C-alpha positions, -999 to 999 in steps of 0.1 A, spaced: -788 -374 -953 -770 -407 -949 -751 -413 -917 -718 -414 -935 -725 -381 -951 -733 -366 -917 -701 -381 -902 -680 -366 -930 -698 -331 -925 -694 -334 -886 -656 -342 -890 -650 -313 -914 -671 -288 -893 -653 -300 -861 -619 -294 -878 -628 -258 -886 -641 -253 -851 -610 -266 -834 -590 -242 -857 -613 -214 -846 -607 -223 -808 -570 -222 -813 -569 -190 -831 -591 -174 -805 -568 -185 -776 -587 -215 -764 -565 -242 -753 -583 -273 -759 -575 -311 -752 -596 -337 -773 -612 -360 -746 -634 -384 -763 -650 -388 -798 -659 -424 -807 -675 -444 -779 -685 -481 -781 -721 -490 -773 -706 -510 -743 -689 -478 -730 -720 -458 -735 -740 -483 -714 -715 -483 -687 -715 -443 -686 -754 -445 -686 -755 -468 -656 -730 -445 -638 -751 -414 -648 -724 -399 -669 -743 -401 -704 -769 -418 -722 -770 -453 -737 -778 -441 -772 -750 -415 -773 -742 -399 -806 -705 -406 -796 -714 -441 -808 -722 -428 -843 -691 -406 -846 -712 -374 -843 -698 -360 -811 -665 -349 -795 -657 -340 -760 -632 -311 -758 -616 -302 -724 -607 -265 -720 -573 -259 -703 -573 -226 -685 -551 -212 -659 -530 -244 -656 -559 -268 -651 -590 -283 -670 -620 -261 -661 -655 -276 -657 -673 -243 -654 -699 -240 -681 -695 -204 -685 -659 -208 -695 -670 -229 -724 -699 -207 -734 -681 -186 -762 -671 -220 -778 -705 -234 -774 -720 -203 -789 -696 -205 -818 -701 -242 -825 -739 -236 -827 -734 -211 -855 -713 -235 -877 -742 -257 -888 -779 -261 -882 -772 -297 -868 -745 -285 -842 -756 -288 -805 -735 -279 -774 -738 -298 -742 -738 -266 -722 -775 -261 -733 -787 -295 -721 -809 -301 -690 -780 -321 -676 -752 -297 -686 -723 -312 -703 -701 -282 -714 -674 -302 -729 -698 -320 -754 -701 -308 -790 -722 -328 -814 -746 -330 -843 -782 -337 -839 -792 -370 -853 -826 -389 -850 -839 -370 -819 -806 -370 -798 -775 -349 -796 
């Protein structure tokens, strides 16, 4: 699959996912989608991401979960969202499953990274 085709698929799948989140009572805030390579390098140096982030390819979105009047960082609060996201396409990956957990991260697998 060409990159542009995968980006179209990711965008469509993410739109359906965000509707599902709202319909199931999750209050979400879009935090970051596209990331420049320069920003990815800065985050990598700070230990907040990787240099070759799929955000740079428009294949990832960070969604913050607003719960009880604040943004939550508890991975377990995101688990129902992560579980749903992973069922939406075989390429879908959730950051809550990563070794360095990143519960706000929802992405598509691409060339060995997610």
